[in-house]
TIRO-2110 file (N, C-alpha, C; in Angstrom, 1 decimal):
// TIRO-2110
-41.1, -65.8, 116.3, N, 1, A
-39.7, -65.4, 116.2, CA, 1, A
-38.9, -66.5, 116.9, C, 1, A
-37.7, -66.8, 116.3, N, 2, A
-36.8, -67.8, 116.9, CA, 2, A
-36.1, -67.2, 118.0, C, 2, A
-35.9, -67.9, 119.1, N, 3, A
-35.2, -67.4, 120.2, CA, 3, A
-33.7, -67.4, 120.0, C, 3, A
-33.1, -66.2, 120.2, N, 4, A
-31.7, -66.1, 120.0, CA, 4, A
-30.9, -66.9, 121.0, C, 4, A
-29.7, -67.4, 120.5, N, 5, A
-28.8, -68.1, 121.4, CA, 5, A
-28.2, -67.2, 122.4, C, 5, A
-28.3, -67.6, 123.6, N, 6, A
-27.7, -66.8, 124.7, CA, 6, A
-26.3, -67.2, 124.8, C, 6, A
-25.3, -66.2, 124.6, N, 7, A
-23.9, -66.6, 124.7, CA, 7, A
-23.5, -67.0, 126.0, C, 7, A
-24.3, -66.7, 127.1, N, 8, A
-23.9, -67.1, 128.4, CA, 8, A
-24.5, -68.4, 128.9, C, 8, A
-25.3, -69.0, 128.0, N, 9, A
-25.9, -70.3, 128.4, CA, 9, A
-24.9, -71.4, 128.4, C, 9, A
-25.1, -72.3, 129.4, N, 10, A
-24.1, -73.3, 129.6, CA, 10, A
-24.0, -74.3, 128.4, C, 10, A
-22.8, -74.7, 128.0, N, 11, A
-22.6, -75.6, 126.9, CA, 11, A
-23.0, -77.0, 127.3, C, 11, A
-23.4, -77.8, 126.3, N, 12, A
-23.8, -79.1, 126.7, CA, 12, A
-22.6, -79.9, 127.2, C, 12, A
-22.9, -80.7, 128.2, N, 13, A
-21.8, -81.5, 128.8, CA, 13, A
-21.6, -82.8, 127.9, C, 13, A
-20.3, -83.0, 127.5, N, 14, A
-20.0, -84.2, 126.7, CA, 14, A
-19.5, -85.2, 127.6, C, 14, A
-20.2, -86.3, 127.7, N, 15, A
-19.8, -87.4, 128.7, CA, 15, A
-18.4, -87.9, 128.3, C, 15, A
-17.6, -88.1, 129.3, N, 16, A
-16.3, -88.7, 129.1, CA, 16, A
-16.4, -90.2, 128.9, C, 16, A
-15.8, -90.7, 127.8, N, 17, A
-16.0, -92.2, 127.5, CA, 17, A
-15.4, -93.0, 128.6, C, 17, A
-16.1, -94.0, 129.0, N, 18, A
-15.7, -94.9, 130.0, CA, 18, A
-15.1, -96.2, 129.4, C, 18, A
-14.1, -96.8, 129.9, N, 19, A
-13.5, -98.0, 129.3, CA, 19, A
-14.5, -99.1, 129.4, C, 19, A
-14.6, -99.9, 128.3, N, 20, A
-15.4, -101.1, 128.3, CA, 20, A
-14.6, -102.2, 128.9, C, 20, A
-15.1, -102.9, 129.9, N, 21, A
-14.3, -103.9, 130.6, CA, 21, A
-14.0, -105.1, 129.7, C, 21, A
-15.0, -105.5, 129.0, N, 22, A
-14.8, -106.7, 128.1, CA, 22, A
-13.8, -106.4, 127.0, C, 22, A
-13.9, -105.3, 126.4, N, 23, A
-12.9, -104.9, 125.4, CA, 23, A
-11.5, -104.7, 125.9, C, 23, A
-11.4, -104.2, 127.2, N, 24, A
-10.1, -104.0, 127.8, CA, 24, A
-9.5, -105.3, 128.1, C, 24, A
-10.3, -106.3, 128.6, N, 25, A
-9.8, -107.6, 129.0, CA, 25, A
-9.3, -108.3, 127.7, C, 25, A
-10.0, -108.2, 126.6, N, 26, A
-9.6, -108.8, 125.4, CA, 26, A
-8.3, -108.3, 124.9, C, 26, A
-8.1, -107.0, 125.0, N, 27, A
-6.8, -106.4, 124.6, CA, 27, A
-5.7, -106.8, 125.5, C, 27, A
-6.0, -106.8, 126.8, N, 28, A
-5.0, -107.2, 127.8, CA, 28, A
-4.6, -108.7, 127.6, C, 28, A
-5.6, -109.5, 127.3, N, 29, A
-5.4, -111.0, 127.2, CA, 29, A
-4.4, -111.3, 126.1, C, 29, A
-4.6, -110.6, 124.9, N, 30, A
-3.7, -110.9, 123.8, CA, 30, A
-2.3, -110.4, 124.1, C, 30, A
-2.2, -109.2, 124.7, N, 31, A
-0.9, -108.6, 125.0, CA, 31, A
-0.2, -109.4, 126.1, C, 31, A
-1.0, -109.9, 127.1, N, 32, A
-0.4, -110.8, 128.1, CA, 32, A
0.1, -112.1, 127.6, C, 32, A
-0.6, -112.7, 126.6, N, 33, A
-0.1, -113.9, 126.0, CA, 33, A
1.3, -113.6, 125.3, C, 33, A
1.3, -112.5, 124.6, N, 34, A
2.6, -112.2, 123.9, CA, 34, A
3.7, -111.9, 124.9, C, 34, A
3.3, -111.3, 126.1, N, 35, A
4.3, -111.0, 127.1, CA, 35, A
4.8, -112.3, 127.7, C, 35, A
3.9, -113.3, 127.9, N, 36, A
4.4, -114.6, 128.4, CA, 36, A
5.3, -115.3, 127.4, C, 36, A
5.0, -115.2, 126.1, N, 37, A
5.8, -115.8, 125.1, CA, 37, A
7.2, -115.1, 125.0, C, 37, A
7.2, -113.8, 125.1, N, 38, A
8.4, -113.1, 125.1, CA, 38, A
9.3, -113.4, 126.3, C, 38, A
8.7, -113.5, 127.5, N, 39, A
9.5, -113.8, 128.7, CA, 39, A
10.1, -115.2, 128.5, C, 39, A
9.3, -116.2, 128.0, N, 40, A
9.8, -117.5, 127.8, CA, 40, A
11.0, -117.5, 126.8, C, 40, A
10.9, -116.8, 125.8, N, 41, A
12.0, -116.7, 124.8, CA, 41, A
13.3, -116.1, 125.4, C, 41, A
13.1, -115.1, 126.3, N, 42, A
14.3, -114.5, 126.9, CA, 42, A
14.9, -115.6, 127.9, C, 42, A
14.1, -116.3, 128.6, N, 43, A
14.6, -117.3, 129.6, CA, 43, A
15.3, -118.4, 128.9, C, 43, A
14.7, -118.8, 127.7, N, 44, A
15.4, -119.9, 126.9, CA, 44, A
16.8, -119.5, 126.4, C, 44, A
16.8, -118.2, 126.0, N, 45, A
18.1, -117.7, 125.5, CA, 45, A
19.1, -117.6, 126.7, C, 45, A
18.7, -117.2, 127.8, N, 46, A
19.5, -117.1, 129.0, CA, 46, A
20.0, -118.5, 129.4, C, 46, A
19.0, -119.5, 129.4, N, 47, A
19.4, -120.8, 129.8, CA, 47, A
20.4, -121.4, 128.9, C, 47, A
20.2, -121.2, 127.6, N, 48, A
21.1, -121.7, 126.6, CA, 48, A
22.5, -121.1, 126.7, C, 48, A
22.5, -119.8, 127.0, N, 49, A
23.8, -119.1, 127.2, CA, 49, A
24.6, -119.6, 128.4, C, 49, A
23.9, -120.1, 129.4, N, 50, A
24.5, -120.6, 130.6, CA, 50, A
24.7, -122.1, 130.6, C, 50, A
24.3, -122.7, 129.5, N, 51, A
24.5, -124.1, 129.3, CA, 51, A
23.6, -125.0, 130.1, C, 51, A
22.4, -124.4, 130.4, N, 52, A
21.4, -125.2, 131.1, CA, 52, A
20.7, -126.3, 130.1, C, 52, A
20.4, -127.4, 130.7, N, 53, A
19.8, -128.5, 129.9, CA, 53, A
18.3, -128.1, 129.6, C, 53, A
17.9, -127.9, 128.4, N, 54, A
16.6, -127.5, 128.1, CA, 54, A
15.9, -128.5, 127.1, C, 54, A
15.2, -129.4, 127.8, N, 55, A
14.4, -130.4, 127.0, CA, 55, A
13.1, -129.8, 126.5, C, 55, A
12.5, -130.5, 125.5, N, 56, A
11.2, -130.0, 125.0, CA, 56, A
10.1, -130.0, 126.1, C, 56, A
10.1, -131.0, 126.9, N, 57, A
9.1, -131.1, 128.0, CA, 57, A
9.2, -129.9, 129.0, C, 57, A
10.5, -129.6, 129.3, N, 58, A
10.7, -128.5, 130.3, CA, 58, A
10.3, -127.2, 129.7, C, 58, A
10.7, -127.0, 128.4, N, 59, A
10.3, -125.7, 127.7, CA, 59, A
8.8, -125.6, 127.6, C, 59, A
8.1, -126.7, 127.3, N, 60, A
6.6, -126.6, 127.2, CA, 60, A
6.0, -126.3, 128.5, C, 60, A
6.5, -126.9, 129.6, N, 61, A
5.9, -126.7, 130.9, CA, 61, A
6.2, -125.2, 131.4, C, 61, A
7.4, -124.7, 131.1, N, 62, A
7.7, -123.3, 131.4, CA, 62, A
6.9, -122.3, 130.6, C, 62, A
6.6, -122.7, 129.4, N, 63, A
5.8, -121.8, 128.5, CA, 63, A
4.4, -121.8, 129.1, C, 63, A
3.8, -122.9, 129.5, N, 64, A
2.5, -123.0, 130.1, CA, 64, A
2.4, -122.1, 131.4, C, 64, A
3.5, -122.2, 132.1, N, 65, A
3.6, -121.5, 133.4, CA, 65, A
3.6, -120.0, 133.1, C, 65, A
4.5, -119.5, 132.2, N, 66, A
4.7, -118.1, 132.0, CA, 66, A
3.4, -117.5, 131.4, C, 66, A
2.8, -118.2, 130.4, N, 67, A
1.7, -117.6, 129.7, CA, 67, A
0.5, -117.6, 130.7, C, 67, A
0.2, -118.6, 131.5, N, 68, A
-0.9, -118.6, 132.4, CA, 68, A
-0.7, -117.6, 133.5, C, 68, A
0.5, -117.4, 134.0, N, 69, A
0.8, -116.4, 135.0, CA, 69, A
0.6, -115.0, 134.4, C, 69, A
1.1, -114.8, 133.2, N, 70, A
0.9, -113.5, 132.6, CA, 70, A
-0.5, -113.1, 132.4, C, 70, A
-1.3, -114.1, 131.8, N, 71, A
-2.7, -113.9, 131.5, CA, 71, A
-3.5, -113.6, 132.7, C, 71, A
-3.3, -114.3, 133.8, N, 72, A
-4.1, -114.2, 135.0, CA, 72, A
-3.8, -112.9, 135.8, C, 72, A
-2.5, -112.7, 136.0, N, 73, A
-2.1, -111.5, 136.8, CA, 73, A
-2.4, -110.2, 136.1, C, 73, A
-2.0, -110.1, 134.8, N, 74, A
-2.3, -108.9, 134.1, CA, 74, A
-3.8, -108.7, 133.9, C, 74, A
-4.5, -109.8, 133.6, N, 75, A
-6.0, -109.7, 133.5, CA, 75, A
-6.6, -109.3, 134.8, C, 75, A
-6.2, -109.8, 135.9, N, 76, A
-6.7, -109.4, 137.2, CA, 76, A
-6.4, -107.9, 137.5, C, 76, A
-5.3, -107.4, 137.2, N, 77, A
-5.0, -106.0, 137.3, CA, 77, A
-5.8, -105.2, 136.4, C, 77, A
-6.1, -105.7, 135.2, N, 78, A
-6.9, -104.9, 134.3, CA, 78, A
-8.3, -104.7, 134.8, C, 78, A
-8.9, -105.8, 135.4, N, 79, A
-10.2, -105.7, 136.0, CA, 79, A
-10.2, -104.7, 137.1, C, 79, A
-9.2, -104.8, 138.0, N, 80, A
-9.1, -103.9, 139.1, CA, 80, A
-9.0, -102.5, 138.8, C, 80, A
-8.1, -102.2, 137.8, N, 81, A
-7.8, -100.8, 137.5, CA, 81, A
-9.0, -100.2, 136.6, C, 81, A
-9.7, -101.0, 135.9, N, 82, A
-10.8, -100.5, 135.1, CA, 82, A
-12.0, -100.2, 136.0, C, 82, A
-12.3, -101.1, 136.9, N, 83, A
-13.4, -100.9, 137.8, CA, 83, A
-13.1, -99.8, 138.9, C, 83, A
-11.9, -99.8, 139.4, N, 84, A
-11.5, -98.9, 140.5, CA, 84, A
-11.5, -97.5, 140.0, C, 84, A
-11.1, -97.2, 138.8, N, 85, A
-10.9, -95.9, 138.3, CA, 85, A
-10.0, -95.0, 139.2, C, 85, A
-10.6, -94.1, 140.0, N, 86, A
-9.8, -93.3, 140.9, CA, 86, A
-9.6, -93.9, 142.2, C, 86, A
-10.2, -95.0, 142.5, N, 87, A
-10.1, -95.6, 143.9, CA, 87, A
-8.9, -96.5, 144.0, C, 87, A
-7.8, -95.9, 144.5, N, 88, A
-6.5, -96.6, 144.5, CA, 88, A
-6.6, -97.9, 145.4, C, 88, A
-7.2, -97.8, 146.6, N, 89, A
-7.2, -99.1, 147.4, CA, 89, A
-7.9, -100.3, 146.7, C, 89, A
-8.9, -100.0, 145.9, N, 90, A
-9.6, -101.1, 145.2, CA, 90, A
-8.7, -101.7, 144.1, C, 90, A
-7.9, -100.8, 143.5, N, 91, A
-7.0, -101.3, 142.5, CA, 91, A
-5.9, -102.1, 143.1, C, 91, A
-5.4, -101.7, 144.3, N, 92, A
-4.4, -102.5, 145.1, CA, 92, A
-5.0, -103.8, 145.5, C, 92, A
-6.2, -103.8, 145.9, N, 93, A
-6.8, -105.1, 146.3, CA, 93, A
-6.9, -106.1, 145.2, C, 93, A
-7.2, -105.6, 144.0, N, 94, A
-7.2, -106.5, 142.8, CA, 94, A
-5.9, -107.2, 142.6, C, 94, A
-4.8, -106.4, 142.7, N, 95, A
-3.5, -107.0, 142.5, CA, 95, A
-3.1, -107.9, 143.7, C, 95, A
-3.5, -107.6, 144.9, N, 96, A
-3.3, -108.4, 146.1, CA, 96, A
-3.9, -109.7, 146.0, C, 96, A
-5.1, -109.8, 145.3, N, 97, A
-5.8, -111.1, 145.2, CA, 97, A
-5.4, -111.8, 143.9, C, 97, A
-5.2, -111.1, 142.9, N, 98, A
-4.9, -111.7, 141.6, CA, 98, A
-3.6, -112.4, 141.6, C, 98, A
-2.5, -111.8, 142.1, N, 99, A
-1.2, -112.4, 142.0, CA, 99, A
-1.0, -113.7, 142.7, C, 99, A
-1.5, -113.9, 144.0, N, 100, A
-1.4, -115.2, 144.6, CA, 100, A
-2.2, -116.3, 143.8, C, 100, A
-3.4, -115.9, 143.3, N, 101, A
-4.2, -116.9, 142.6, CA, 101, A
-3.4, -117.3, 141.3, C, 101, A
-2.9, -116.3, 140.6, N, 102, A
-2.2, -116.5, 139.3, CA, 102, A
-0.9, -117.4, 139.6, C, 102, A
-0.2, -117.1, 140.7, N, 103, A
1.0, -117.8, 141.1, CA, 103, A
0.7, -119.3, 141.3, C, 103, A
-0.4, -119.5, 142.1, N, 104, A
-0.7, -120.9, 142.4, CA, 104, A
-1.2, -121.7, 141.2, C, 104, A
-2.0, -121.0, 140.4, N, 105, A
-2.6, -121.7, 139.2, CA, 105, A
-1.4, -122.0, 138.2, C, 105, A
-0.5, -121.1, 138.0, N, 106, A
0.6, -121.3, 137.0, CA, 106, A
1.5, -122.4, 137.6, C, 106, A
1.7, -122.4, 138.9, N, 107, A
2.6, -123.4, 139.5, CA, 107, A
2.0, -124.8, 139.3, C, 107, A
0.7, -124.9, 139.5, N, 108, A
0.0, -126.2, 139.4, CA, 108, A
0.0, -126.7, 137.9, C, 108, A
-0.2, -125.7, 137.0, N, 109, A
-0.2, -126.1, 135.6, CA, 109, A
1.2, -126.5, 135.1, C, 109, A
2.2, -125.8, 135.7, N, 110, A
3.6, -126.1, 135.4, CA, 110, A
3.9, -127.6, 135.8, C, 110, A
3.6, -127.9, 137.0, N, 111, A
3.8, -129.2, 137.6, CA, 111, A
3.0, -130.3, 136.8, C, 111, A
1.8, -130.0, 136.5, N, 112, A
1.0, -130.9, 135.8, CA, 112, A
1.5, -131.2, 134.4, C, 112, A
2.0, -130.1, 133.7, N, 113, A
2.6, -130.3, 132.4, CA, 113, A
3.8, -131.1, 132.4, C, 113, A
4.7, -130.9, 133.4, N, 114, A
5.9, -131.7, 133.5, CA, 114, A
5.5, -133.2, 133.7, C, 114, A
4.5, -133.5, 134.5, N, 115, A
4.1, -134.9, 134.7, CA, 115, A
3.5, -135.4, 133.5, C, 115, A
2.8, -134.6, 132.7, N, 116, A
2.1, -135.1, 131.5, CA, 116, A
3.1, -135.5, 130.4, C, 116, A
4.1, -134.7, 130.3, N, 117, A
5.1, -135.0, 129.3, CA, 117, A
6.3, -135.8, 129.8, C, 117, A
6.1, -136.3, 131.1, N, 118, A
7.1, -137.1, 131.8, CA, 118, A
8.5, -136.5, 131.7, C, 118, A
8.5, -135.2, 132.0, N, 119, A
9.8, -134.4, 132.0, CA, 119, A
10.3, -134.2, 133.4, C, 119, A
11.6, -134.2, 133.5, N, 120, A
12.2, -133.9, 134.8, CA, 120, A
12.8, -132.5, 134.7, C, 120, A
13.4, -132.0, 135.7, N, 121, A
14.1, -130.7, 135.6, CA, 121, A
13.1, -129.6, 135.9, C, 121, A
12.2, -129.8, 136.9, N, 122, A
11.3, -128.8, 137.3, CA, 122, A
12.0, -127.6, 138.0, C, 122, A
13.3, -127.8, 138.2, N, 123, A
14.1, -126.7, 138.9, CA, 123, A
14.2, -127.1, 140.4, C, 123, A
15.1, -126.4, 141.0, N, 124, A
15.3, -126.6, 142.4, CA, 124, A
14.2, -126.0, 143.2, C, 124, A
13.9, -126.6, 144.3, N, 125, A
12.8, -126.0, 145.1, CA, 125, A
13.3, -124.8, 145.9, C, 125, A
12.6, -123.8, 145.8, N, 126, A
13.0, -122.5, 146.4, CA, 126, A
12.4, -122.3, 147.7, C, 126, A
12.0, -121.1, 148.0, N, 127, A
11.4, -120.7, 149.2, CA, 127, A
9.9, -121.3, 149.2, C, 127, A
9.3, -121.2, 150.4, N, 128, A
7.9, -121.6, 150.6, CA, 128, A
7.0, -121.0, 149.5, C, 128, A
6.2, -121.8, 148.8, N, 129, A
5.3, -121.2, 147.8, CA, 129, A
4.3, -120.2, 148.5, C, 129, A
3.9, -120.5, 149.7, N, 130, A
3.0, -119.6, 150.4, CA, 130, A
3.6, -118.2, 150.6, C, 130, A
4.9, -118.2, 151.0, N, 131, A
5.6, -117.0, 151.3, CA, 131, A
5.8, -116.2, 150.0, C, 131, A
6.2, -116.9, 148.9, N, 132, A
6.3, -116.2, 147.6, CA, 132, A
5.0, -115.7, 147.1, C, 132, A
3.9, -116.4, 147.3, N, 133, A
2.6, -115.9, 146.9, CA, 133, A
2.2, -114.6, 147.7, C, 133, A
2.5, -114.6, 149.0, N, 134, A
2.3, -113.4, 149.8, CA, 134, A
3.1, -112.2, 149.2, C, 134, A
4.3, -112.4, 149.0, N, 135, A
5.2, -111.3, 148.4, CA, 135, A
4.7, -110.8, 147.1, C, 135, A
4.3, -111.8, 146.2, N, 136, A
3.8, -111.4, 144.9, CA, 136, A
2.4, -110.7, 145.0, C, 136, A
1.6, -111.1, 146.0, N, 137, A
0.4, -110.4, 146.2, CA, 137, A
0.6, -108.9, 146.6, C, 137, A
1.6, -108.7, 147.5, N, 138, A
2.0, -107.3, 147.9, CA, 138, A
2.5, -106.6, 146.7, C, 138, A
3.4, -107.3, 145.9, N, 139, A
4.0, -106.6, 144.7, CA, 139, A
3.0, -106.1, 143.7, C, 139, A
2.1, -107.0, 143.4, N, 140, A
1.1, -106.6, 142.3, CA, 140, A
0.0, -105.7, 142.9, C, 140, A
-0.2, -105.7, 144.2, N, 141, A
-1.1, -104.8, 144.9, CA, 141, A
-0.5, -103.4, 144.7, C, 141, A
0.8, -103.2, 145.0, N, 142, A
1.4, -101.9, 144.8, CA, 142, A
1.4, -101.5, 143.4, C, 142, A
1.7, -102.5, 142.5, N, 143, A
1.7, -102.2, 141.0, CA, 143, A
0.3, -101.7, 140.6, C, 143, A
-0.8, -102.3, 141.1, N, 144, A
-2.1, -101.9, 140.7, CA, 144, A
-2.4, -100.5, 141.2, C, 144, A
-2.0, -100.1, 142.4, N, 145, A
-2.2, -98.8, 142.9, CA, 145, A
-1.4, -97.8, 142.1, C, 145, A
-0.1, -98.1, 141.7, N, 146, A
0.7, -97.2, 141.0, CA, 146, A
0.2, -97.0, 139.6, C, 146, A
-0.3, -98.1, 138.9, N, 147, A
-0.9, -97.9, 137.6, CA, 147, A
-2.1, -97.1, 137.6, C, 147, A
-3.0, -97.3, 138.5, N, 148, A
-4.2, -96.5, 138.6, CA, 148, A
-3.9, -95.0, 138.9, C, 148, A
-2.9, -94.8, 139.7, N, 149, A
-2.4, -93.4, 139.9, CA, 149, A
-1.9, -92.8, 138.6, C, 149, A
-1.0, -93.5, 137.9, N, 150, A
-0.5, -93.0, 136.7, CA, 150, A
-1.5, -92.7, 135.6, C, 150, A
-2.6, -93.6, 135.6, N, 151, A
-3.7, -93.4, 134.6, CA, 151, A
-4.4, -92.1, 134.8, C, 151, A
-4.3, -91.5, 136.0, N, 152, A
-4.9, -90.2, 136.2, CA, 152, A
-4.0, -89.0, 135.9, C, 152, A
-2.8, -89.3, 135.4, N, 153, A
-1.8, -88.2, 135.1, CA, 153, A
-1.7, -88.1, 133.6, C, 153, A
-1.9, -86.9, 133.1, N, 154, A
-1.9, -86.7, 131.7, CA, 154, A
-0.4, -86.8, 131.1, C, 154, A
0.5, -86.6, 132.0, N, 155, A
1.9, -86.6, 131.6, CA, 155, A
2.5, -88.0, 131.5, C, 155, A
1.8, -89.0, 132.1, N, 156, A
2.3, -90.3, 132.2, CA, 156, A
2.3, -91.1, 130.9, C, 156, A
3.4, -91.4, 130.4, N, 157, A
3.5, -92.2, 129.1, CA, 157, A
4.1, -93.5, 129.4, C, 157, A
4.5, -94.2, 128.3, N, 158, A
5.0, -95.5, 128.4, CA, 158, A
6.3, -95.6, 129.3, C, 158, A
7.1, -94.6, 129.2, N, 159, A
8.3, -94.6, 130.0, CA, 159, A
8.0, -94.6, 131.5, C, 159, A
7.0, -93.8, 131.9, N, 160, A
6.6, -93.7, 133.3, CA, 160, A
6.1, -95.0, 133.8, C, 160, A
5.3, -95.7, 133.0, N, 161, A
4.8, -97.0, 133.4, CA, 161, A
6.0, -98.0, 133.5, C, 161, A
6.9, -98.0, 132.5, N, 162, A
8.0, -98.9, 132.5, CA, 162, A
8.9, -98.7, 133.7, C, 162, A
9.2, -97.5, 134.0, N, 163, A
10.1, -97.2, 135.2, CA, 163, A
9.4, -97.6, 136.5, C, 163, A
8.1, -97.4, 136.6, N, 164, A
7.4, -97.8, 137.7, CA, 164, A
7.4, -99.3, 137.9, C, 164, A
7.2, -100.0, 136.8, N, 165, A
7.3, -101.5, 136.9, CA, 165, A
8.7, -102.0, 137.2, C, 165, A
9.7, -101.3, 136.7, N, 166, A
11.1, -101.7, 137.0, CA, 166, A
11.4, -101.4, 138.5, C, 166, A
11.0, -100.3, 139.0, N, 167, A
11.2, -100.0, 140.4, CA, 167, A
10.6, -101.1, 141.3, C, 167, A
9.3, -101.4, 141.0, N, 168, A
8.6, -102.4, 141.8, CA, 168, A
9.2, -103.8, 141.6, C, 168, A
9.7, -104.1, 140.4, N, 169, A
10.3, -105.4, 140.1, CA, 169, A
11.6, -105.5, 140.9, C, 169, A
12.4, -104.5, 140.9, N, 170, A
13.7, -104.5, 141.6, CA, 170, A
13.4, -104.7, 143.1, C, 170, A
12.5, -104.0, 143.7, N, 171, A
12.2, -104.0, 145.1, CA, 171, A
11.7, -105.4, 145.5, C, 171, A
10.6, -105.8, 144.9, N, 172, A
10.0, -107.1, 145.3, CA, 172, A
10.7, -108.3, 144.7, C, 172, A
11.3, -108.2, 143.5, N, 173, A
12.0, -109.2, 142.9, CA, 173, A
13.3, -109.5, 143.7, C, 173, A
13.9, -108.5, 144.3, N, 174, A
15.1, -108.6, 145.1, CA, 174, A
14.7, -109.4, 146.4, C, 174, A
13.5, -109.1, 146.9, N, 175, A
13.1, -109.8, 148.1, CA, 175, A
12.9, -111.3, 147.8, C, 175, A
12.2, -111.6, 146.7, N, 176, A
12.0, -113.0, 146.3, CA, 176, A
13.3, -113.8, 146.1, C, 176, A
14.3, -113.1, 145.4, N, 177, A
15.6, -113.7, 145.2, CA, 177, A
16.3, -114.0, 146.5, C, 177, A
16.2, -113.1, 147.4, N, 178, A
16.8, -113.3, 148.7, CA, 178, A
16.2, -114.5, 149.4, C, 178, A
14.9, -114.6, 149.4, N, 179, A
14.2, -115.8, 150.0, CA, 179, A
14.6, -117.1, 149.3, C, 179, A
14.7, -117.0, 148.0, N, 180, A
15.0, -118.2, 147.2, CA, 180, A
16.5, -118.7, 147.5, C, 180, A
17.4, -117.7, 147.6, N, 181, A
18.8, -118.0, 147.9, CA, 181, A
18.9, -118.6, 149.3, C, 181, A
18.1, -118.0, 150.2, N, 182, A
18.2, -118.5, 151.6, CA, 182, A
17.7, -120.0, 151.7, C, 182, A
16.7, -120.3, 150.8, N, 183, A
16.2, -121.7, 150.9, CA, 183, A
17.0, -122.6, 150.0, C, 183, A
17.7, -122.1, 148.9, N, 184, A
18.5, -122.9, 148.0, CA, 184, A
19.8, -122.2, 147.7, C, 184, A
20.7, -122.4, 148.7, N, 185, A
22.1, -121.7, 148.5, CA, 185, A
22.9, -122.3, 147.4, C, 185, A
22.6, -123.5, 147.0, N, 186, A
23.3, -124.2, 145.9, CA, 186, A
22.8, -123.9, 144.5, C, 186, A
21.9, -122.9, 144.4, N, 187, A
21.3, -122.5, 143.1, CA, 187, A
22.4, -122.2, 142.1, C, 187, A
22.2, -122.7, 140.9, N, 188, A
23.2, -122.4, 139.8, CA, 188, A
23.1, -121.0, 139.4, C, 188, A
24.2, -120.5, 138.8, N, 189, A
24.3, -119.1, 138.3, CA, 189, A
23.2, -118.9, 137.2, C, 189, A
23.1, -119.8, 136.3, N, 190, A
22.1, -119.7, 135.2, CA, 190, A
20.7, -119.6, 135.7, C, 190, A
20.3, -120.4, 136.7, N, 191, A
19.0, -120.4, 137.3, CA, 191, A
18.8, -119.1, 138.0, C, 191, A
19.8, -118.6, 138.7, N, 192, A
19.7, -117.4, 139.5, CA, 192, A
19.5, -116.2, 138.6, C, 192, A
20.3, -116.1, 137.5, N, 193, A
20.1, -115.0, 136.6, CA, 193, A
18.8, -115.0, 135.9, C, 193, A
18.3, -116.2, 135.5, N, 194, A
17.0, -116.3, 134.8, CA, 194, A
15.9, -115.9, 135.7, C, 194, A
16.0, -116.3, 137.0, N, 195, A
14.9, -115.9, 137.9, CA, 195, A
14.9, -114.4, 138.2, C, 195, A
16.2, -113.8, 138.3, N, 196, A
16.3, -112.4, 138.5, CA, 196, A
15.7, -111.6, 137.3, C, 196, A
16.0, -112.0, 136.1, N, 197, A
15.5, -111.3, 134.9, CA, 197, A
14.0, -111.4, 134.9, C, 197, A
13.5, -112.6, 135.2, N, 198, A
12.0, -112.8, 135.2, CA, 198, A
11.3, -112.0, 136.2, C, 198, A
11.9, -111.9, 137.4, N, 199, A
11.2, -111.2, 138.5, CA, 199, A
11.3, -109.7, 138.3, C, 199, A
12.3, -109.2, 137.6, N, 200, A
12.5, -107.8, 137.5, CA, 200, A
11.8, -107.3, 136.2, C, 200, A
11.9, -108.0, 135.1, N, 201, A
11.3, -107.6, 133.9, CA, 201, A
9.8, -107.8, 133.7, C, 201, A
9.3, -108.8, 134.4, N, 202, A
7.9, -109.1, 134.2, CA, 202, A
7.0, -107.9, 134.7, C, 202, A
7.2, -107.3, 135.8, N, 203, A
6.4, -106.1, 136.2, CA, 203, A
6.4, -105.0, 135.2, C, 203, A
7.6, -104.8, 134.5, N, 204, A
7.7, -103.8, 133.5, CA, 204, A
6.8, -104.2, 132.3, C, 204, A
6.9, -105.4, 131.9, N, 205, A
6.0, -105.9, 130.8, CA, 205, A
4.5, -105.8, 131.1, C, 205, A
4.1, -106.1, 132.3, N, 206, A
2.7, -106.1, 132.7, CA, 206, A
2.2, -104.6, 132.8, C, 206, A
3.1, -103.7, 133.3, N, 207, A
2.7, -102.3, 133.3, CA, 207, A
2.5, -101.8, 131.9, C, 207, A
3.4, -102.2, 131.0, N, 208, A
3.3, -101.7, 129.6, CA, 208, A
2.0, -102.3, 128.9, C, 208, A
1.7, -103.6, 129.2, N, 209, A
0.5, -104.2, 128.7, CA, 209, A
-0.7, -103.4, 129.1, C, 209, A
-0.8, -103.0, 130.4, N, 210, A
-2.0, -102.2, 130.8, CA, 210, A
-2.0, -100.8, 130.2, C, 210, A
-0.8, -100.2, 130.1, N, 211, A
-0.7, -98.9, 129.4, CA, 211, A
-1.2, -99.0, 128.0, C, 211, A
-0.7, -99.9, 127.2, N, 212, A
-1.1, -100.0, 125.8, CA, 212, A
-2.6, -100.3, 125.7, C, 212, A
-3.1, -101.2, 126.5, N, 213, A
-4.6, -101.5, 126.5, CA, 213, A
-5.4, -100.3, 126.8, C, 213, A
-5.0, -99.5, 127.8, N, 214, A
-5.7, -98.3, 128.3, CA, 214, A
-5.6, -97.2, 127.2, C, 214, A
-4.4, -97.1, 126.6, N, 215, A
-4.3, -96.0, 125.6, CA, 215, A
-5.1, -96.4, 124.3, C, 215, A
-5.0, -97.6, 123.9, N, 216, A
-5.8, -98.0, 122.7, CA, 216, A
-7.3, -97.9, 123.0, C, 216, A
-7.7, -98.2, 124.2, N, 217, A
-9.2, -98.1, 124.5, CA, 217, A
-9.6, -96.6, 124.5, C, 217, A
-8.8, -95.7, 124.9, N, 218, A
-9.1, -94.3, 124.9, CA, 218, A
-9.2, -93.8, 123.4, C, 218, A
-8.3, -94.2, 122.6, N, 219, A
-8.3, -93.8, 121.2, CA, 219, A
-9.5, -94.3, 120.5, C, 219, A
-9.9, -95.6, 120.8, N, 220, A
-11.1, -96.2, 120.1, CA, 220, A
-12.3, -95.5, 120.6, C, 220, A
-12.4, -95.1, 121.9, N, 221, A
-13.5, -94.4, 122.4, CA, 221, A
-13.7, -93.0, 121.8, C, 221, A
-12.6, -92.4, 121.4, N, 222, A
-12.7, -91.1, 120.8, CA, 222, A
-13.2, -91.2, 119.3, C, 222, A
END
């Protein structure tokens, strides 16, 4: 005789799909490149509106800088938040390490591209690169912790990620602008507005990149 099913017997446990790091990085990489291109387009429009001189060499160098920065910092956060899962300090550490590295690499690439195309107009020198790298490390460390925390909340959608990025961008971007103005009081209005928009909007974009990659990964896993 076949044994009857016991209604009280425990149901089989269905394992929760875990995000694949390689697939997540691939999704983040494409989205980060698009983010870098979008930020460059916004900055070009702002520069044109304020009558800034925009040569092809400078545009190329700025594009290299924005795309490399976006790719490295968002990719670093993606690694941290995927591996960290519920461990917020580990996610924060990923941002703390990724942002200074991304800042320095993008700065070197920007300078190298300017020299390669023999372009001038690298912009006025602002605050100490070391100080800015430290502030950005803190900024994206906080962003990594916030994104990991939001990923654990079922109610957190794109708007929550965007507002979190905006809040962090305003807080730390304001600090960077203050440091820049202190070191460069003669900074033009166009350059100031462009930097403000970049510092405030980029954390929003990076947060949305990670949200979209995470959401797409969950849907594909299902």
